[in-house]
C-alpha positions as CSV (number, residue, x, y, z in Angstrom):
1,X,0.1,-0.1,-0.1
2,X,1.2,3.6,-0.7
3,X,2.6,5.2,2.2
4,X,-0.1,8.0,1.7
5,X,-2.5,6.0,1.1
6,X,-1.7,4.3,4.5
7,X,-1.5,6.8,6.7
8,X,-4.9,8.2,5.2
9,X,-6.6,4.9,6.5
10,X,-5.1,4.7,9.6
11,X,-6.1,8.5,10.5
12,X,-9.7,6.9,10.2
13,X,-8.9,3.8,12.9
14,X,-10.4,4.6,16.3
15,X,-7.4,2.0,17.3
16,X,-4.3,3.8,18.3
17,X,-1.8,3.1,15.8
18,X,2.0,4.1,15.4
19,X,4.4,3.4,12.8
20,X,8.4,3.0,14.2
21,X,11.9,3.2,12.0
22,X,14.5,0.5,12.9
23,X,16.2,3.0,15.0
24,X,12.8,3.8,17.2
25,X,12.4,6.6,15.9
26,X,8.5,7.8,15.7
27,X,7.8,8.3,11.8
28,X,3.8,8.3,11.9
29,X,0.5,8.2,15.0
30,X,-2.8,8.6,14.2
31,X,-5.2,11.1,16.7
32,X,-6.1,7.7,18.6
33,X,-2.8,7.2,19.6
34,X,-1.7,11.0,19.8
35,X,-3.7,10.8,22.9
36,X,-1.2,8.2,24.6
37,X,0.9,10.2,27.3
38,X,4.2,10.2,26.6
39,X,5.7,8.2,29.4
40,X,3.6,5.6,28.3
41,X,4.9,5.0,24.6
42,X,8.1,3.8,25.4
43,X,6.7,0.7,27.2
44,X,4.4,0.3,24.1
45,X,7.5,0.2,21.8
46,X,9.5,-1.9,23.9
47,X,6.7,-4.6,24.1
48,X,6.3,-4.3,20.3
49,X,10.0,-5.2,19.6
50,X,9.3,-8.2,22.2
51,X,6.4,-9.6,20.9
52,X,4.2,-9.5,18.1
53,X,0.8,-9.9,20.3
54,X,1.0,-9.0,24.0
55,X,-1.2,-7.3,26.6
56,X,-0.2,-4.2,28.2
57,X,-1.6,-2.2,31.5
58,X,-0.3,1.3,31.6
59,X,-0.7,4.8,33.2
60,X,-4.3,5.5,31.6
61,X,-5.7,2.0,30.4
62,X,-5.1,-1.5,29.4
63,X,-4.0,-2.1,26.0
64,X,-3.8,-5.0,23.5
65,X,-1.1,-4.5,21.4
66,X,-0.6,-6.6,17.5
67,X,3.2,-5.4,15.8
68,X,4.1,-6.0,12.3
69,X,7.6,-6.0,11.5
70,X,8.2,-4.5,7.8
71,X,11.3,-4.2,6.0
72,X,12.9,-1.3,7.8
73,X,9.7,0.1,10.3
74,X,7.1,-1.6,12.6
75,X,3.7,-1.2,12.5
76,X,2.2,-1.1,16.1
77,X,-1.9,-1.0,16.4
78,X,-3.1,-1.0,19.8
79,X,-6.3,-1.9,20.8
80,X,-8.0,-0.7,24.1
81,X,-8.3,-3.7,26.5
82,X,-12.2,-4.9,26.6
83,X,-13.8,-6.5,30.1
84,X,-14.0,-10.3,29.7
85,X,-18.0,-10.1,29.1
86,X,-17.0,-7.8,26.4
87,X,-14.1,-10.1,25.1
88,X,-16.6,-13.4,25.2
89,X,-19.3,-11.6,23.2
90,X,-16.4,-10.5,20.4
91,X,-15.2,-14.0,20.7
92,X,-19.0,-15.4,19.9
93,X,-19.7,-12.9,17.0
94,X,-16.1,-13.3,15.2
95,X,-16.7,-17.1,15.3
96,X,-20.2,-17.2,13.5
97,X,-18.8,-14.5,10.9
98,X,-15.8,-17.1,10.3
99,X,-17.8,-20.2,10.1
100,X,-20.3,-18.2,8.0
101,X,-17.2,-17.1,6.0
102,X,-16.1,-20.9,5.5
103,X,-13.4,-21.3,7.7
104,X,-13.6,-24.4,9.4
105,X,-15.4,-24.6,12.9
106,X,-12.7,-26.1,14.7
107,X,-9.9,-24.3,13.4
108,X,-11.8,-21.1,13.9
109,X,-12.4,-22.1,17.9
110,X,-8.6,-22.8,17.9
111,X,-7.4,-19.7,16.4
112,X,-9.7,-17.6,18.2
113,X,-8.5,-19.0,21.3
114,X,-4.6,-18.4,20.6
115,X,-5.4,-14.7,19.8
116,X,-7.4,-14.0,22.9
117,X,-5.2,-16.0,25.2
118,X,-2.1,-16.7,23.5
119,X,-1.4,-20.6,25.2
120,X,1.5,-22.4,23.2
121,X,-0.3,-25.5,22.2
122,X,-4.6,-26.0,21.3
123,X,-6.5,-28.4,20.2
124,X,-10.0,-29.0,19.2
125,X,-11.3,-32.7,18.9
126,X,-14.2,-34.9,18.9
127,X,-14.7,-38.4,20.1
128,X,-14.2,-41.6,18.1
129,X,-15.6,-44.2,20.8
130,X,-14.6,-44.4,24.5
131,X,-10.7,-44.9,24.1
132,X,-9.9,-42.1,21.2
133,X,-10.5,-38.7,20.1
134,X,-9.6,-37.3,16.7
135,X,-8.0,-33.9,17.0
136,X,-9.6,-31.6,13.9
137,X,-7.4,-28.8,14.4
138,X,-4.1,-28.6,16.5
139,X,-2.0,-25.0,16.7
140,X,1.4,-24.8,17.9
141,X,2.1,-21.4,18.9
142,X,-0.2,-20.3,15.7
143,X,1.2,-23.0,13.3
144,X,-2.0,-25.3,12.2
145,X,-1.9,-29.2,12.5
146,X,-4.4,-32.0,11.9
147,X,-5.7,-34.4,12.1
148,X,-4.3,-36.6,15.0
149,X,-5.9,-39.8,16.5
150,X,-5.3,-40.2,20.2
151,X,-5.7,-42.2,23.0
152,X,-7.5,-40.8,25.7
153,X,-6.9,-43.2,28.6
154,X,-3.8,-41.8,30.8
155,X,-3.6,-38.3,29.3
156,X,-5.4,-34.8,30.7
157,X,-8.1,-35.4,28.5
158,X,-9.5,-38.3,30.3
159,X,-9.7,-36.2,33.1
160,X,-11.9,-33.8,31.0
161,X,-14.1,-36.0,29.6
162,X,-14.8,-37.7,33.1
163,X,-15.4,-34.2,34.6
164,X,-18.2,-32.6,32.6
165,X,-17.0,-29.2,33.1
166,X,-14.0,-27.0,33.2
167,X,-10.9,-28.6,34.0
168,X,-7.5,-27.0,35.2
169,X,-4.4,-28.5,36.2
170,X,-1.1,-27.0,36.8
171,X,2.2,-29.2,36.8
172,X,0.4,-31.2,34.3
173,X,4.2,-32.2,33.4
174,X,4.9,-33.9,35.9
175,X,1.7,-36.2,35.9
176,X,1.5,-36.9,32.5
177,X,4.1,-38.1,30.4
178,X,2.8,-36.8,26.9
179,X,2.5,-33.6,28.6
180,X,6.1,-33.5,30.3
181,X,7.5,-34.5,26.8
182,X,6.2,-31.6,25.4
183,X,7.4,-29.4,28.1
184,X,3.9,-28.5,29.2
185,X,2.9,-26.9,32.9
186,X,-0.5,-26.4,32.5
187,X,-3.6,-27.9,31.2
188,X,-7.1,-26.5,30.7
189,X,-10.2,-28.4,29.1
190,X,-13.3,-28.5,28.4
191,X,-16.2,-30.8,26.6
192,X,-18.5,-29.3,23.8
193,X,-21.7,-31.0,23.6
194,X,-24.3,-30.7,21.0
195,X,-27.8,-28.8,22.4
196,X,-29.5,-31.6,23.2
197,X,-26.9,-32.7,25.9
198,X,-24.7,-35.1,23.9
199,X,-21.1,-35.3,24.4
200,X,-19.0,-34.5,20.9
201,X,-15.4,-33.7,21.6
202,X,-13.3,-31.6,24.0
203,X,-11.1,-28.4,23.9
204,X,-7.7,-28.3,25.7
205,X,-4.8,-26.2,25.6
206,X,-1.4,-26.5,27.1
207,X,1.3,-24.0,28.1
208,X,4.8,-24.0,28.9
209,X,4.2,-20.6,31.2
210,X,2.4,-20.2,34.8
211,X,1.6,-16.8,33.1
212,X,-2.3,-17.6,32.5
213,X,-5.6,-16.0,32.8
214,X,-7.8,-18.5,34.5
215,X,-10.7,-16.7,34.8
216,X,-10.7,-15.8,30.9
217,X,-9.5,-19.1,29.8
218,X,-12.7,-20.8,31.2
219,X,-14.7,-18.0,30.0
220,X,-13.7,-17.9,26.3
221,X,-13.3,-21.9,26.2
222,X,-16.7,-22.0,27.3
223,X,-18.6,-19.8,24.7
224,X,-16.7,-21.8,21.6
225,X,-17.8,-24.9,23.6
226,X,-21.0,-23.9,23.4
227,X,-21.0,-22.3,20.2
228,X,-18.9,-25.4,18.4
229,X,-21.7,-27.8,19.9
230,X,-24.3,-25.7,18.7
231,X,-22.9,-25.0,15.1
232,X,-21.5,-28.7,14.4
233,X,-25.5,-29.7,15.5
234,X,-26.7,-27.7,12.9
235,X,-24.2,-28.8,10.3
236,X,-25.2,-32.7,11.2
237,X,-28.7,-31.7,10.8
238,X,-28.2,-30.3,7.6
239,X,-26.5,-33.0,6.5
240,X,-28.5,-35.6,7.5
241,X,-31.9,-33.7,5.3
242,X,-29.3,-33.5,2.5
243,X,-28.9,-37.2,2.6
244,X,-32.7,-37.9,3.6
245,X,-33.6,-35.4,0.1
246,X,-30.8,-37.9,-1.7
247,X,-32.2,-40.8,-0.8
248,X,-35.6,-39.7,-1.5
249,X,-34.9,-39.3,-5.2
250,X,-32.9,-42.6,-5.2
251,X,-33.9,-45.9,-5.9
252,X,-33.1,-47.7,-3.7
253,X,-32.8,-51.2,-5.5
254,X,-30.8,-49.9,-8.2
255,X,-29.0,-46.5,-6.9
256,X,-29.8,-44.6,-9.8
257,X,-32.4,-41.6,-9.9
258,X,-36.4,-42.5,-9.2
259,X,-39.4,-41.4,-10.7
260,X,-39.9,-38.3,-8.3
261,X,-36.0,-37.4,-9.1
262,X,-37.0,-37.4,-12.8
263,X,-40.4,-35.4,-12.0
264,X,-38.1,-32.7,-10.4
265,X,-35.1,-33.1,-12.8
266,X,-37.7,-32.6,-16.3
267,X,-39.5,-29.6,-15.8
268,X,-36.0,-28.1,-14.9
269,X,-34.1,-28.8,-18.1
270,X,-37.2,-28.3,-19.9
271,X,-37.0,-24.5,-18.6
272,X,-33.0,-24.8,-19.8
273,X,-34.2,-25.9,-23.5
274,X,-36.6,-22.9,-23.7
275,X,-33.8,-20.4,-22.5
276,X,-31.4,-22.0,-24.9
277,X,-33.8,-22.5,-27.9
278,X,-32.2,-26.0,-28.0
279,X,-33.7,-29.8,-27.4
280,X,-33.7,-32.3,-25.3
281,X,-35.1,-36.0,-25.8
282,X,-36.4,-38.7,-23.9
283,X,-36.5,-42.6,-24.1
284,X,-38.4,-45.3,-22.5
285,X,-36.9,-48.5,-21.6
286,X,-39.1,-51.5,-20.9
287,X,-38.4,-55.3,-20.4
288,X,-39.7,-57.7,-22.2
289,X,-40.5,-60.9,-20.1
290,X,-39.8,-59.8,-16.6
291,X,-43.5,-60.6,-15.0
292,X,-42.6,-64.0,-16.4
293,X,-39.2,-64.0,-15.1
294,X,-40.4,-63.0,-11.3
295,X,-43.5,-65.4,-11.4
296,X,-41.2,-68.1,-12.1
297,X,-37.8,-67.6,-10.4
298,X,-39.2,-65.1,-7.7
299,X,-38.2,-61.1,-6.9
300,X,-34.6,-61.8,-6.1
301,X,-33.6,-63.1,-9.3
302,X,-35.9,-60.2,-11.1
303,X,-34.3,-57.4,-8.4
304,X,-31.2,-59.0,-9.8
305,X,-32.3,-58.5,-13.3
306,X,-33.0,-55.1,-13.0
307,X,-29.6,-54.1,-10.9
308,X,-28.1,-55.6,-14.3
309,X,-30.7,-53.3,-16.8
310,X,-29.8,-50.5,-14.5
311,X,-25.9,-50.9,-14.5
312,X,-25.4,-51.1,-18.0
313,X,-27.6,-48.6,-19.4
314,X,-25.8,-45.9,-16.8
315,X,-22.8,-47.2,-18.4
316,X,-23.9,-47.2,-22.0
317,X,-25.4,-43.4,-20.7
318,X,-22.6,-40.5,-21.6
319,X,-22.5,-37.2,-19.1
320,X,-25.5,-35.3,-21.3
321,X,-27.7,-38.5,-19.9
322,X,-29.2,-39.3,-16.7
323,X,-31.3,-42.8,-16.1
324,X,-34.1,-43.0,-14.0
325,X,-35.9,-46.5,-12.7
326,X,-39.6,-45.0,-13.4
327,X,-41.4,-47.7,-11.7
328,X,-41.4,-51.7,-11.8
329,X,-39.3,-52.8,-15.0
330,X,-39.8,-49.4,-16.4
331,X,-37.0,-46.7,-17.1
332,X,-36.3,-43.1,-18.3
333,X,-33.3,-41.5,-20.0
334,X,-33.2,-37.8,-20.0
335,X,-30.7,-36.2,-22.6
336,X,-29.8,-33.0,-23.7
337,X,-28.5,-34.9,-27.4
338,X,-31.5,-36.1,-29.1
339,X,-30.0,-37.0,-32.1
340,X,-28.2,-39.8,-30.5
341,X,-31.4,-41.3,-29.8
342,X,-32.6,-41.9,-33.3
343,X,-32.6,-45.3,-35.7
344,X,-29.1,-47.1,-35.6
345,X,-28.0,-45.7,-32.5
346,X,-31.5,-46.4,-30.4
347,X,-30.9,-49.9,-32.0
348,X,-27.3,-50.5,-31.4
349,X,-28.2,-49.4,-27.4
350,X,-30.8,-52.0,-27.6
351,X,-28.3,-54.7,-28.9
352,X,-25.9,-54.2,-26.3
353,X,-28.3,-54.2,-23.4
354,X,-29.7,-57.3,-24.9
355,X,-26.4,-58.8,-25.0
356,X,-25.8,-57.5,-21.6
357,X,-28.3,-59.6,-20.2
358,X,-28.1,-62.8,-22.2
359,X,-24.4,-62.9,-20.6
360,X,-25.5,-62.3,-17.4
361,X,-28.3,-65.5,-17.6
362,X,-31.3,-63.6,-18.5
363,X,-31.8,-65.0,-22.0
364,X,-35.6,-64.5,-21.4
365,X,-35.6,-61.0,-21.2
366,X,-35.6,-58.7,-24.0
367,X,-35.8,-54.7,-24.5
368,X,-37.8,-52.4,-25.6
369,X,-37.2,-48.7,-26.4
370,X,-38.7,-45.3,-27.6
371,X,-37.8,-41.8,-27.8
372,X,-39.4,-38.6,-28.2
373,X,-37.8,-34.9,-28.5
374,X,-39.0,-31.6,-27.4
375,X,-38.8,-30.1,-30.6
376,X,-40.9,-33.1,-32.2
377,X,-43.6,-32.8,-29.5
378,X,-43.9,-29.5,-30.2
379,X,-43.1,-28.1,-26.8
380,X,-45.7,-29.8,-24.8
381,X,-43.9,-31.7,-22.0
382,X,-46.9,-34.4,-21.6
383,X,-46.9,-34.9,-25.3
384,X,-43.2,-35.7,-25.3
385,X,-43.5,-38.5,-22.2
386,X,-47.0,-39.9,-24.0
387,X,-44.5,-40.2,-27.8
388,X,-42.2,-41.6,-26.0
389,X,-44.7,-44.2,-24.4
390,X,-46.3,-45.1,-27.4
391,X,-42.9,-45.6,-29.1
392,X,-42.0,-48.4,-27.0
393,X,-45.0,-49.8,-26.9
394,X,-44.8,-49.9,-30.7
395,X,-41.4,-51.4,-30.5
396,X,-42.5,-53.9,-28.4
397,X,-45.5,-55.2,-30.4
398,X,-43.2,-55.3,-33.5
399,X,-40.7,-57.4,-31.8
400,X,-43.1,-59.8,-30.7
401,X,-44.5,-59.9,-33.6
402,X,-41.5,-60.7,-35.6
403,X,-40.3,-63.3,-32.9
404,X,-43.9,-65.1,-33.5
405,X,-43.1,-65.1,-37.5
406,X,-39.8,-66.7,-36.8
């Protein structure tokens, strides 16, 4: 950013902003920063040179300092320190904003905890079973790692799970081997739940310093556990709705779309055709002799035949087609390339499907096809369906007569 533009931007911030040269010479401060007493500026400069993020209590107020080293300057932004209740509300709002913008919920929670509390190791995990948990987001001094699967037994996490409330442990490195290997001194953890009370997982943090704010840790971890549980429960509910809808549009036997799916897709395809002045085709497919097969060999054999024909027809359909089980032994194909469903191409598909059935041991079955296009039906949906259906039954009749002649 251009220096003049940067200054113009900083001038409008309510946060105090100052820029130091490499020799600690003050080269810029905005209006908010000019209100800070001179005796406090040196303490701010010294703190900013040591840490990128820190809290500092001075003669007039408490500040949260962020420093951004550049090539030959340091930009320092000082935010007036909020009370704990204000911080909790800010974290709650920022978590909601981040997940709405696409940040994974565990990562958002972990990063907010790191920013607000500064613990060295932060993990957001969900339970796999009674013995293991999986870390979805793990921060070590701000660097993100994961996923990681760990055993619960003989860890501080076991204490958290059993306690069911906020847990703070000091001298944790002496009590638990894994924490000791990290060099951790303190541990804080809390279970997060769905709104119904079901345990989902837990958040835990480790630090190698005794300088921690237990009250802030408990409050901020608590609000994030609540928000995380609510969010994940809502996401699960959304996924269940999607799965339920997909199942309602899928034929459970063959795995292809069902009639409800066709009834939903067909009007949308016709609307696209109207807007693009294009064309489309539908093809009805019916198995000849299917009732006899069912009666003679049972529904289990009939189901296998339906699965085989659905698999082969799906294989023969290119990306411009979609096949549905319309009902019983009748299928329908919806295609945006009507030319491929005329004359020889239609006969070729019938032959390939017939050969597939023979090789699968269903030589008693035949295949009847009938196609119609949107244009030849005069743009009438019902007429298009009627034409395809009539042509399928005409194909069935002609083939039956030919077999009788033979």
